[in-house]
Structures are given as structure tokens and as C-alpha cells.
N, C-alpha and C positions, 0 to 999 in steps of 0.2 A: 504493500500500500504506500510505499515511498517513504517509510520512516527509517532514518539513519540507524545503523547498527548500535551506535553508542546510546541513542535515545531508546532503542528497544531494550537494552540492558537495564536502563534506569526504570523503564516502565515495568519490566519483569520484577525488579527488586521491590518496587512499590506494591505491586499486586501480591507478591509473596509475603511481604510484611503484613498486609491487610489480612491475608489468610491466616497467618500465625496469630495475629491479634484476636481473630475469631475463635481460636482454640485455647485461649488463656483459661486457666482454672481460677476463678475468683471465689474465695470462701467468704460466706456471710459471717458476721460477728455481731454480738450484742442484739440478738433477735432481729437481725436484718437492718439495724441502724448503721452499721459500718461494714467494711469489707477489707480483705487483704489478698495479696498475691504473693505466692512463695517466691523468694529470690532465686530458688533453684528451678523455676519453671522454664523448660527448654524453649517454649514458644515465645516467652518474654525475651529471653536471651537472643533468639534468632531475630525477633522484631527489632530490637535495639541495634544489633550489629548490622542488619540490612539498611536501616535508616540512619545509622550513625548518631543515635541519641543516647544520652546518659541513662544507664540502667536504673539507678536508684531514683532519679527524678521521674522517669516514666512509671516505675512501680508506685511511687507516691501519688502522682497526679491522676492515675487511672482510678484511684480509690478515694480521691478527695476533690470536691467541687469548689470552685472559687468564682 
């Protein structure tokens, strides 16, 4: 479709990251009032490495609204 190979790689990384994000295991805490994500979750690790984001920050902000 005329997309450069370098752009294709970036698109594939973003799609893969979104798919990993959908597989995160989020545990409910305090009767559903809070949640947490294990720092050992392989999908979170893959998501962060694909997008180049900081693991601890992503783990925190996926569970806290601002």
C-alpha cells in the first residue's frame, strides 16, 4: 500500500504493544476500589520495551487516574 518499511516496523510495534496491553492481568484490591499490576507481568514488560516507556511509571498510571 506504499508504506515505507521503517514506518511498517513502527506500526507493527504499536499494534503489538496494544495487544500486550490487552493481556495485562490487573488485580482488584480493596473491594474493587483500587487495582494493581504485578511488576513481573510479561505483557507489561513487553509493552514498555516496545514503546520505550518507563516500566514503573506505566505500572503506576495504569492503576491511578488523574
